[in-house]
C-alpha positions as CSV (number, residue, x, y, z in Angstrom):
1,M,-216.8,-97.9,-32.3
2,K,-214.3,-95.0,-32.1
3,L,-210.8,-95.7,-33.6
4,S,-208.0,-93.5,-32.5
5,P,-204.6,-92.8,-33.9
6,N,-201.7,-94.9,-32.8
7,T,-199.8,-91.9,-31.4
8,A,-202.5,-90.7,-29.0
9,P,-201.5,-90.0,-25.4
10,A,-202.6,-92.8,-23.0
11,S,-205.4,-90.6,-21.7
12,A,-206.9,-90.4,-25.2
13,Q,-206.4,-94.0,-26.2
14,G,-209.2,-96.5,-26.5
15,S,-210.1,-99.1,-24.0
16,H,-208.8,-101.9,-26.2
17,M,-205.7,-102.4,-28.4
18,W,-206.0,-104.3,-31.6
19,V,-203.7,-105.9,-34.3
20,L,-205.0,-107.2,-37.6
21,T,-202.9,-108.8,-40.4
22,L,-204.5,-109.2,-43.8
23,D,-203.0,-111.2,-46.7
24,L,-203.6,-111.2,-50.5
25,P,-201.6,-114.4,-51.3
26,G,-198.9,-113.7,-53.8
27,R,-199.6,-110.0,-53.8
28,T,-199.3,-108.3,-50.4
29,M,-199.6,-108.7,-46.7
30,A,-200.2,-105.8,-44.2
31,T,-200.4,-105.6,-40.5
32,H,-202.3,-102.7,-38.9
33,Y,-202.8,-101.8,-35.2
34,G,-204.5,-99.2,-33.1
35,T,-206.9,-98.6,-30.2
36,S,-210.6,-98.7,-30.0
37,T,-213.4,-98.2,-27.5
38,P,-216.2,-100.7,-28.5
39,A,-219.8,-100.1,-27.6
40,A,-220.8,-101.6,-24.3
41,N,-222.8,-104.4,-25.9
42,A,-220.4,-105.0,-28.8
43,T,-219.0,-108.6,-29.3
44,R,-215.5,-109.5,-30.3
45,Y,-216.9,-110.3,-33.8
46,D,-218.6,-106.9,-34.0
47,V,-215.2,-105.2,-33.3
48,F,-213.4,-107.4,-35.8
49,L,-215.8,-106.5,-38.6
50,A,-215.7,-102.8,-37.7
51,I,-211.9,-102.8,-37.7
52,R,-211.7,-104.8,-41.0
53,S,-214.2,-102.4,-42.6
54,F,-212.3,-99.4,-41.4
55,L,-209.1,-100.8,-43.0
56,V,-210.7,-101.9,-46.2
57,A,-212.3,-98.4,-46.6
58,D,-208.7,-97.0,-46.8
59,N,-207.4,-100.0,-48.9
60,P,-210.2,-101.3,-51.1
61,E,-207.9,-103.9,-52.7
62,M,-207.8,-105.7,-49.3
63,A,-211.6,-106.4,-49.3
64,S,-211.0,-110.0,-50.4
65,A,-207.9,-110.5,-48.3
66,N,-207.5,-113.4,-45.9
67,T,-207.3,-112.6,-42.2
68,V,-204.0,-114.1,-40.9
69,F,-204.0,-112.7,-37.4
70,F,-206.4,-110.7,-35.2
71,S,-205.9,-109.7,-31.6
72,L,-208.1,-107.6,-29.3
73,E,-206.9,-107.0,-25.8
74,P,-207.8,-104.6,-23.0
75,N,-205.5,-101.6,-23.3
76,R,-203.9,-101.8,-19.9
77,L,-200.9,-103.3,-18.2
């Protein structure tokens, strides 16, 4: 799965837009968002795990965080 920066022009954005909120109760909560183009055979669960892993790689303390919110939608109007 390719993740792209949030500021990419529409022509360079992924096929889907995602939002993920992680919470470490009593410590911190963080919401992240971006775009992604999942593999043709990827499931929603595959994408969720890939995004979560991507975020935890940058923020290892969030590895044990609870998922509060996850959304994955086609990136079109």
